[in-house]
VEXFILO-136373 format. One record per residue (C-alpha): residue number from 1; residue in one letter; chain; x, y, z. Coordinates in Angstrom, 1 decimal. Layout:
BEGIN
[NUM,A,A,[X,Y,Z]],
...
// end
This chain:
BEGIN
[1,X,A,[-102.1,-123.3,129.0]],
[2,X,A,[-104.9,-123.7,125.9]],
[3,X,A,[-105.7,-126.9,126.1]],
[4,X,A,[-106.8,-126.7,130.2]],
[5,X,A,[-108.1,-124.2,129.6]],
[6,X,A,[-110.4,-125.9,127.0]],
[7,X,A,[-110.6,-128.8,129.5]],
[8,X,A,[-112.1,-126.6,131.6]],
[9,X,A,[-114.7,-125.4,129.4]],
[10,X,A,[-115.9,-128.4,128.0]],
[11,X,A,[-116.2,-129.7,132.2]],
[12,X,A,[-118.5,-127.0,132.7]],
[13,X,A,[-120.7,-128.0,130.2]],
[14,X,A,[-120.7,-131.4,131.1]],
[15,X,A,[-122.1,-130.8,134.5]],
[16,X,A,[-124.2,-127.8,133.4]],
[17,X,A,[-125.9,-130.5,131.1]],
[18,X,A,[-125.9,-133.3,134.0]],
[19,X,A,[-127.3,-131.1,136.1]],
[20,X,A,[-130.5,-129.6,134.1]],
[21,X,A,[-130.8,-133.6,133.2]],
[22,X,A,[-131.4,-134.2,137.1]],
[23,X,A,[-133.1,-131.5,138.1]],
[24,X,A,[-135.7,-132.2,135.3]],
[25,X,A,[-136.4,-135.3,137.0]],
[26,X,A,[-137.4,-133.4,140.6]],
[27,X,A,[-140.3,-131.0,140.4]],
[28,X,A,[-139.6,-129.6,142.9]],
[29,X,A,[-137.7,-126.7,141.3]],
[30,X,A,[-139.0,-123.7,139.5]],
[31,X,A,[-137.5,-123.4,136.3]],
[32,X,A,[-138.6,-119.6,136.4]],
[33,X,A,[-136.4,-118.5,139.0]],
[34,X,A,[-132.2,-117.7,138.9]],
[35,X,A,[-130.0,-119.1,138.8]],
[36,X,A,[-131.9,-121.9,136.8]],
[37,X,A,[-133.2,-120.3,134.4]],
[38,X,A,[-129.4,-119.2,132.8]],
[39,X,A,[-128.4,-122.6,133.9]],
[40,X,A,[-132.1,-124.0,131.7]],
[41,X,A,[-130.9,-121.4,129.2]],
[42,X,A,[-127.4,-122.5,128.4]],
[43,X,A,[-128.8,-126.4,128.3]],
[44,X,A,[-130.8,-125.6,125.5]],
[45,X,A,[-128.1,-123.3,123.7]],
[46,X,A,[-126.2,-126.1,123.5]],
[47,X,A,[-129.1,-129.3,123.4]],
[48,X,A,[-130.9,-127.4,120.4]],
[49,X,A,[-128.5,-128.9,117.3]],
[50,X,A,[-128.8,-132.2,119.2]],
[51,X,A,[-132.6,-131.2,119.8]],
[52,X,A,[-132.8,-131.3,116.1]],
[53,X,A,[-132.3,-134.2,114.7]],
[54,X,A,[-132.4,-136.6,117.4]],
[55,X,A,[-136.5,-137.4,118.3]],
[56,X,A,[-137.7,-138.1,122.0]],
[57,X,A,[-138.1,-141.7,121.9]],
[58,X,A,[-141.2,-142.1,123.3]],
[59,X,A,[-140.7,-139.9,127.1]],
[60,X,A,[-137.2,-140.8,127.0]],
[61,X,A,[-134.9,-138.1,125.0]],
[62,X,A,[-131.6,-139.4,124.7]],
[63,X,A,[-130.0,-136.0,123.2]],
[64,X,A,[-128.6,-135.5,126.1]],
[65,X,A,[-126.3,-138.6,126.5]],
[66,X,A,[-125.6,-138.3,122.4]],
[67,X,A,[-124.2,-134.5,123.6]],
[68,X,A,[-122.2,-136.0,126.2]],
[69,X,A,[-120.8,-138.6,124.4]],
[70,X,A,[-120.2,-136.2,120.8]],
[71,X,A,[-118.3,-133.4,123.5]],
[72,X,A,[-116.2,-136.4,124.9]],
[73,X,A,[-114.9,-137.0,121.2]],
[74,X,A,[-114.4,-133.6,119.9]],
[75,X,A,[-112.9,-132.7,123.6]],
[76,X,A,[-110.5,-135.5,122.2]],
[77,X,A,[-110.1,-134.7,119.2]],
[78,X,A,[-109.8,-131.4,119.9]],
[79,X,A,[-107.2,-131.7,123.2]],
[80,X,A,[-105.1,-134.8,123.2]],
[81,X,A,[-104.8,-135.0,119.3]],
[82,X,A,[-104.3,-131.5,118.1]],
[83,X,A,[-103.2,-129.1,120.8]],
[84,X,A,[-101.1,-130.9,123.8]],
[85,X,A,[-98.6,-132.2,120.5]],
[86,X,A,[-98.2,-128.8,119.0]],
[87,X,A,[-97.6,-128.4,122.8]],
[88,X,A,[-100.5,-126.3,123.6]],
// end
C-alpha cells in the first residue's frame, strides 16, 4: 500500500516536470495564471537543487533530464529494493 502510494507520487512529479518543460517551449501560455502558476511553483521547488548543481549548457538546460533520471533511480531503490521486499 505504501509502495503504491509512493509510486503514484513519483508519477505525479514526473508528469509535472514533463508538462512544465513542454509548456516552456510554447510561448503562448501565460505563466501568471492558474493552474500553470501552481505547476511552475511546484516545478521550481523540485528543480531548485538540480539547477543549483547543473548549469545550463549554452541555451540548453539539462537539469530536468538529470532530475527525471535521479527520481527514477530513487523510486526504484526506495520502492522495489526497500519497501516491496518488506511487504509494504
